[in-house]
C-alpha positions in Angstrom: 142.4 122.0 113.2 141.5 124.7 115.7 138.0 124.8 117.3 135.5 127.0 115.6 133.7 129.4 118.0 130.1 129.6 116.8 128.3 132.7 118.1 125.1 132.2 120.1 122.1 133.0 118.0 120.4 134.5 121.1 123.1 136.7 122.6 126.0 136.6 120.1 128.5 135.4 122.7 131.3 133.2 121.4 131.5 131.3 124.7 129.7 128.1 123.7 130.4 124.4 123.8 129.3 121.2 122.2 126.9 119.2 124.3 126.5 116.2 121.9 127.6 115.2 118.4 125.9 112.7 116.0 125.8 111.6 112.4 122.8 112.7 110.4 121.9 111.6 106.9 123.7 114.5 105.2 126.5 115.2 107.7 127.4 115.9 111.4 124.8 117.3 113.8 126.1 119.1 116.9 124.0 120.3 119.9 125.5 123.4 121.4 125.0 125.4 124.5 125.9 129.0 125.3 127.9 129.6 128.5 126.6 133.2 128.8 122.8 132.8 128.4 122.3 129.0 128.5 120.6 129.0 125.1 120.8 125.6 123.2 120.8 125.2 119.4 121.9 122.8 116.7 124.6 123.2 114.0 124.9 121.1 110.9 128.1 120.2 109.1 127.8 118.7 105.6 130.1 116.0 104.4 132.6 117.1 101.7 133.0 114.7 98.8 136.5 115.1 97.3 136.6 115.5 93.6 139.1 113.1 92.0 142.0 114.4 90.0 144.1 112.7 87.3 147.8 113.0 86.8 148.9 112.8 83.2 152.3 111.7 82.0 153.6 115.3 82.2 152.8 115.4 85.9 150.2 118.1 85.5 147.2 117.8 87.8 143.9 117.9 85.9 140.3 117.6 87.2 138.6 114.3 86.6 136.0 114.5 83.8 133.7 111.6 83.1 133.4 112.5 79.5 136.7 111.9 77.7 138.2 114.8 75.9 139.6 114.4 72.4 
């Protein structure tokens, strides 16, 4: 996956880098620094929870539903 260039909230430059990365309660927290103006800020990335899918005998992929259909 290519790196995502987050624009600086101070000067809008896309020349920034990640200073540190950590796991928060709801996702990944990244501390970033702008190469142009030196501004530092945090970005948050939420964890994605995959939704299960069921494969029926006809090989059709259908979304998983907790309530059974008749």
